[in-house]
N, C-alpha and C positions, 0 to 999 in steps of 0.2 A: 521406576521410573514410569519407562514407558514400554507397552512389550508391543513390537513390530519384529519385523526377520532379524534374527540374528546380527548379522553381520551391516546393518541400515545403524544397529544401539549407536558405536561410538562417534557416529554421523552425528545422529539426534542430538547425543550430549555435548557435542561439538560446536549445534545450532543451539542449543539451550544458554550455553555458556557465552557466545556472542551475542544473544539476545540480554544477556545479563548486563554486558559491557557497557558503561555509561560516554565514553570519551572515541566520538564519532567515528576520527580517524581511523583507531584502532577496530573498532566496533566494522570499517567498512573491510581493514585487511582481514580481521578474523572471516571475515567473509565470504572473500575474496579466495580466502583459503581452504573454505570447507569441499571436501568432497568426497563423496559415497564410498570411492574405492582405495583415498588416501590417507583419511584420517586414523590417524593412530591408537589403536586399539587402549591406551592407556590413557584418554582421556576421560573422564568422571569428575560430573558436578559432586563438589563436597558435601557433607551433610546436612549442611547449615542454607545450602543455595537448595534443596531438593523441597521446598516448601515455600514455589513462587511466589513474588511479589504481583500485586495489582498491576505493576506497568514493569516496564522492560527498562532496562538500563537507559537514560539517558543524562545530557548535560547540564548544570545546572542554567543556562542560558542556552535558548530565550527563555525569558518570562511567559507563563501561560494565562492567559488572560479571556475575558468572556468574548466570543468573535464580535459580538455586536461592539465592543468596547474598541475596538481596535482601529487605528487611522486611516482613513482614506489619502494617497497622495498622489499629486497629479506623475504621472511614469513619465513626461518629460523632465518632469527635474533629476538631479542626480540622487540622491535620495531616495526618489520615487521608484526609479528604477532600481534602485537596489533596494529596497522593499519587495518589489513587485515577482525578483530573482530570488530572494530571501524566501515568500510565501510560499515558493512554488519547491525551495530544496527542503525547507520543512516539514511538507507534505512526503515527500521521498524519503526524507530521514524517517517517518514512522512509516513511512511502506516498508522501509527495511525489516522492520521490528514487527509486521504484519506476515510479512513470509516468513521470517526466523518462526515465530508465535506459532504459526500453521502446521511448521514441520515436529516442534515440539511437543505441541498440545495433544495434539488429534491424536486416539491410538487406533490397531486396527484396524487403519487404511491402506491398500493396495500402496508399496513401495514407490510405484510411479505418480503417489501421491507427492510424496517426501520429493522425489526428483524433484519435480516440477515447481515446489514451494521452493527449493535450492536453487532455479534458476529466475525467477520473481525477484528470490533475495539479495541477488549478485547482480543482477541487470538494473536494481532497486540501487543498490550501493554504486553502482556507476553514473547512474543519474546524480546523485546526492556528491559526488566528485566531481563530475563538471561541472555544478551549479554553482557550488562552493569553490570551487578556483575563479569561475568567472565572476564571483562574488567581490574577492580577492582582488582580481584583478580593478573594480573600481571603486578598492579604497574600503572596501567593508568586512567583515566574516562573517559564519553563524552564530546568531544569538544578540546580534548587534538591536533585532528587530525583535517586538513580543511576538504571540505566536498565539494558536488554540488548537484545541486538546480533541476535535471533533470525531478525528478519523479515529486516535486509539478509543473515547468512549463508547464507539458503535463496537470496536473488534471486542472490550471488556462484557458489552452485554450479553454476548454472543458466544463469549467464552466456554457455556455449556454444551451445545450443540452445531458440531461441525455444519449441519445442512442449512443452520441459521448464517455462521459465520458465511459459507460460502453464497449464500443470497443476499448476503447483506454488506458484506465489505468489496470483494471484489466487483462483484455484480453489480452492486447499488451506489456504492460510494468511489472505486477505483473507476468505474464507469463514467461517473460525472467527470472524471478528467478527461476523459475523451469529448468531449462535448467541451469544455473549457478550454481545449488548445488548442483550435483557431485562435481565438478572441485573445486569448493570451499571445500567441504567437506576431498577431498582428498589432498588439501594443507595442510590445517590442521591436518589430520593423518600423514601428512610427515612430517611436523613441531614438530611433538610429544603432540598432543594437540586433545588427546579423550574427552575430555568435549566440549570443540569445535565444535567437531565434530557431538558429540551426539545431541547439540542443534543446529545443520543445523539440521539435520534429524527429528527431531522433527516440525520446520520450515517448509522443504518441504513437510511433510504430511500434515500440518494446511493450506499450500497455495496452495497446489491440491484443497482443498476447496474453499477457497478463488477462485479462478480462477472458479470453477463451478461456484459459485453466479455471477460474471462477465458473463460467458457464457449464466446463465437460464435468467437473468433481460436484458442483449442484445438480445437473442433473441426473448425473451417476447416482447418486442418493435418493434422489425421487424414484429411480426405476428400483433402486434395490429398499426402497420404502413400500413403493406399490402407491407413492401419493403422484398427483397430475401437480405439475409444474408450475402452471400459470395460476389454476388458485392456492396454492401452498406458497408462493411467493405475495401473491395478495394478504394472506391471514399470518407470513412474519412481515410483512413488512407495516403490519397495524400493532401486533404485538411486541416488538422490539423496537415501536416508534422510529421507523425510516424516516429521514427527511422528507420535507415533500420536493419531490424533483420540478427544477424550472427550466424551459427551453430556451433557447435553440437546442434541440440534440443533435448531436453529429452522428445522423443515419449512416450514412458509411464507414465510418468507422464501428459501429454498433454490428451494423451486420455483418461487417468482417471479424469483428469477437463471438461470432455466434450466437446474435442475438437473434429469435424471431420473431416474424411480423408481426403476431398478437398482440410479442410484448411490447413492440413499439408504437402496435395500435393503443396499447395499453396507457403508455405513457403520456399521450397527449390525452388521452380520457382524462387522467388526474391532471393535467395543470387548463385543461378550458374551466 
């Protein structure tokens, strides 16, 4: 299935099985249990699992719709506050699958690549759990609101090339989360939800590290292929139809995640 260091193969198989799991609670438990050192060597995908589906395992709900059809709700209502928490939880659920996907899909990378994405997957599972528990305290559950599939659509487009994946998922879509966190935090505080705001603070700190991992491996791959990172990113964005980014940008967080000044200058060039 995947050719990597022999002692990591059971771990990668286990990550693949977690990727296939559709129950969010079970998926999070499987991710929590993942360890490159402690996975049983008996973990093997069955024969029918060896041809992966186009999408990871996910529950029947939430209903996935076009982003433009999603309703805009006032955050100062109980339903509006829950809808905002739900939207962030959906992003984090997708991010669990993205981390697992990077582990099993891309071959012949250094062992540290797989361990980095294990860390990402486990932290995303923590975020999802915190958000869904908070959602339940508000009287709602994950799946009560419609959601969109934009994050996974880009993952599917970049499934053929780890360089494109690193460029356009962690460094583009997940980096947009760095930009969005301050506004989301402000909305939650203005709605009288300090618990939700505290969860966003935790997510932002972890996501800086996740985007930094994407930056590291993107540049490592560019070095190996003798590509200019700036020019290559511009080309990949066009080829894979990356979404146009919108200001404001969280420059402090982006710098902490390893973006260079020329890359930040490019962001402003694209929105002017």
